[in-house]
Phi, psi and omega in degrees: 000126182281142179277139178292149180291120182257097185300311180298321179293317179297317179296318178298317179296319180295319179295316179298316178297314179299317181295319180292324177291324179295318180295314181291327178292323179295319178295319180294317182293326176299317180294318181296313181295320178298317180295319180293324179295317179294321180296315180297317180296318180295323179294320180291322183267351179049057180283147175281159173290167182272137179281348178258134179271091182285346180299320184252018178291159180269105183267009183304320182301321180283310185296326182283334184256331184256095185239143177276174010274350184272335182046072183301123185303319182299312181290315182295314182289322177297316179294320179299314179297318180299322179284313191276329186303322177299341181253016186307320183296317180281329179290329180274352179280108183286355180273354178239175181254025183299314183297313181294324178295314180300313181295326177300315180287324176300314180291326179292308184284327182264349182051048180273154175296144179303136176079008183304307184288324179295323182275331184265329190258091179225135178233355181162181184291340180270357181103203181276133178277125178265151177302152181299138176266161176304149184307328181288339183285322181197138176254357182263122183299322183282349179289341183263035176229143173262118183271000000 
Protein backbone atom coordinates (compact mmCIF):
# COMPACT_ATOMS: atom_id res chain seq x y z
CA UNK A 1 0.00 0.00 0.00
CA UNK A 2 1.51 3.34 -1.07
CA UNK A 3 1.72 6.16 1.46
CA UNK A 4 -0.08 9.37 0.50
CA UNK A 5 2.15 12.38 -0.20
CA UNK A 6 2.26 14.50 2.97
CA UNK A 7 3.07 18.05 1.81
CA UNK A 8 3.62 19.70 5.27
CA UNK A 9 5.96 16.88 6.37
CA UNK A 10 7.94 17.07 3.13
CA UNK A 11 8.23 20.85 3.43
CA UNK A 12 9.44 20.53 7.05
CA UNK A 13 12.09 18.01 6.00
CA UNK A 14 13.27 20.28 3.18
CA UNK A 15 13.55 23.27 5.53
CA UNK A 16 15.46 21.20 8.10
CA UNK A 17 17.85 19.94 5.41
CA UNK A 18 18.40 23.48 4.07
CA UNK A 19 19.09 24.86 7.56
CA UNK A 20 21.60 22.12 8.39
CA UNK A 21 23.42 22.71 5.11
CA UNK A 22 23.44 26.47 5.74
CA UNK A 23 25.04 26.05 9.16
CA UNK A 24 27.78 23.76 7.87
CA UNK A 25 28.38 26.01 4.87
CA UNK A 26 28.82 29.04 7.15
CA UNK A 27 31.40 27.19 9.22
CA UNK A 28 33.22 26.08 6.11
CA UNK A 29 33.22 29.54 4.56
CA UNK A 30 34.64 31.08 7.75
CA UNK A 31 37.52 28.63 7.54
CA UNK A 32 38.05 29.24 3.84
CA UNK A 33 38.13 33.03 4.22
CA UNK A 34 40.47 32.80 7.21
CA UNK A 35 42.79 30.51 5.26
CA UNK A 36 42.75 32.79 2.22
CA UNK A 37 43.52 35.85 4.34
CA UNK A 38 46.55 34.15 5.86
CA UNK A 39 47.73 32.99 2.43
CA UNK A 40 47.45 36.47 0.96
CA UNK A 41 49.30 37.99 3.89
CA UNK A 42 52.07 35.40 3.60
CA UNK A 43 52.43 36.04 -0.12
CA UNK A 44 52.76 39.78 0.42
CA UNK A 45 55.25 39.41 3.26
CA UNK A 46 57.10 36.42 1.77
CA UNK A 47 57.52 34.67 5.12
CA UNK A 48 59.79 31.68 5.47
CA UNK A 49 58.54 28.37 6.75
CA UNK A 50 59.14 27.49 10.37
CA UNK A 51 62.27 25.56 11.32
CA UNK A 52 60.40 23.97 14.26
CA UNK A 53 57.87 21.23 13.51
CA UNK A 54 54.98 22.35 15.72
CA UNK A 55 52.65 19.71 14.25
CA UNK A 56 54.21 16.99 16.37
CA UNK A 57 55.15 19.08 19.42
CA UNK A 58 54.00 17.90 22.83
CA UNK A 59 51.10 20.16 23.86
CA UNK A 60 50.35 18.16 27.02
CA UNK A 61 51.64 20.91 29.32
CA UNK A 62 49.09 23.38 27.93
CA UNK A 63 46.18 20.97 27.49
CA UNK A 64 46.58 19.46 30.97
CA UNK A 65 46.70 22.81 32.81
CA UNK A 66 44.58 25.17 30.69
CA UNK A 67 41.04 23.81 30.80
CA UNK A 68 37.71 25.39 30.04
CA UNK A 69 35.17 26.61 30.49
CA UNK A 70 36.89 29.20 32.72
CA UNK A 71 40.47 28.91 31.36
CA UNK A 72 42.17 30.24 34.52
CA UNK A 73 44.74 32.85 33.40
CA UNK A 74 47.42 31.87 35.92
CA UNK A 75 47.42 28.21 34.87
CA UNK A 76 46.92 28.89 31.15
CA UNK A 77 49.61 31.57 30.91
CA UNK A 78 52.07 29.58 33.00
CA UNK A 79 51.57 26.53 30.80
CA UNK A 80 51.81 28.63 27.65
CA UNK A 81 55.11 30.15 28.78
CA UNK A 82 56.47 26.73 29.72
CA UNK A 83 55.64 25.49 26.23
CA UNK A 84 56.56 28.56 24.16
CA UNK A 85 59.62 30.04 25.90
CA UNK A 86 62.07 27.43 24.59
CA UNK A 87 61.07 28.62 21.10
CA UNK A 88 61.19 32.38 21.85
CA UNK A 89 63.86 33.08 19.24
CA UNK A 90 61.89 31.59 16.34
CA UNK A 91 58.51 32.82 17.62
CA UNK A 92 59.74 36.42 17.75
CA UNK A 93 61.21 36.29 14.23
CA UNK A 94 58.66 38.13 12.09
CA UNK A 95 60.24 36.76 8.91
CA UNK A 96 58.88 33.24 9.52
CA UNK A 97 55.45 31.76 10.17
CA UNK A 98 56.37 29.96 13.42
CA UNK A 99 54.05 31.95 15.72
CA UNK A 100 50.97 31.53 13.53
CA UNK A 101 51.77 27.84 13.00
CA UNK A 102 52.22 27.24 16.73
CA UNK A 103 48.95 29.01 17.62
CA UNK A 104 47.12 27.04 14.92
CA UNK A 105 48.20 23.77 16.51
CA UNK A 106 47.56 24.97 20.07
CA UNK A 107 44.01 25.89 19.08
CA UNK A 108 43.57 22.67 17.10
CA UNK A 109 44.74 20.31 19.83
CA UNK A 110 43.38 22.27 22.80
CA UNK A 111 40.20 23.56 21.13
CA UNK A 112 40.72 26.95 22.76
CA UNK A 113 38.73 30.06 21.90
CA UNK A 114 40.56 32.26 19.37
CA UNK A 115 42.78 34.84 21.02
CA UNK A 116 42.67 33.23 24.48
CA UNK A 117 46.40 33.45 25.14
CA UNK A 118 46.83 36.84 23.45
CA UNK A 119 44.09 38.41 25.57
CA UNK A 120 44.91 36.72 28.90
CA UNK A 121 48.70 36.42 28.94
CA UNK A 122 50.28 39.87 29.28
CA UNK A 123 53.22 40.91 31.43
CA UNK A 124 54.27 44.20 29.90
CA UNK A 125 54.81 46.08 26.67
CA UNK A 126 57.59 43.69 25.59
CA UNK A 127 55.43 40.57 25.90
CA UNK A 128 55.89 37.59 28.17
CA UNK A 129 59.15 37.34 30.07
CA UNK A 130 60.74 33.94 29.65
CA UNK A 131 63.08 32.44 32.22
CA UNK A 132 66.75 33.09 31.58
CA UNK A 133 68.39 30.70 29.16
CA UNK A 134 71.96 29.47 29.56
CA UNK A 135 74.52 32.10 28.40
CA UNK A 136 75.38 30.09 25.29
CA UNK A 137 71.74 30.14 24.15
CA UNK A 138 71.44 33.91 23.89
CA UNK A 139 73.39 37.00 24.83
CA UNK A 140 70.55 39.38 23.90
CA UNK A 141 68.20 40.21 26.80
CA UNK A 142 65.17 40.78 24.55
CA UNK A 143 65.58 37.42 22.83
CA UNK A 144 64.16 35.71 25.94
CA UNK A 145 60.70 37.20 25.61
CA UNK A 146 57.69 36.00 23.68
CA UNK A 147 56.09 39.04 22.04
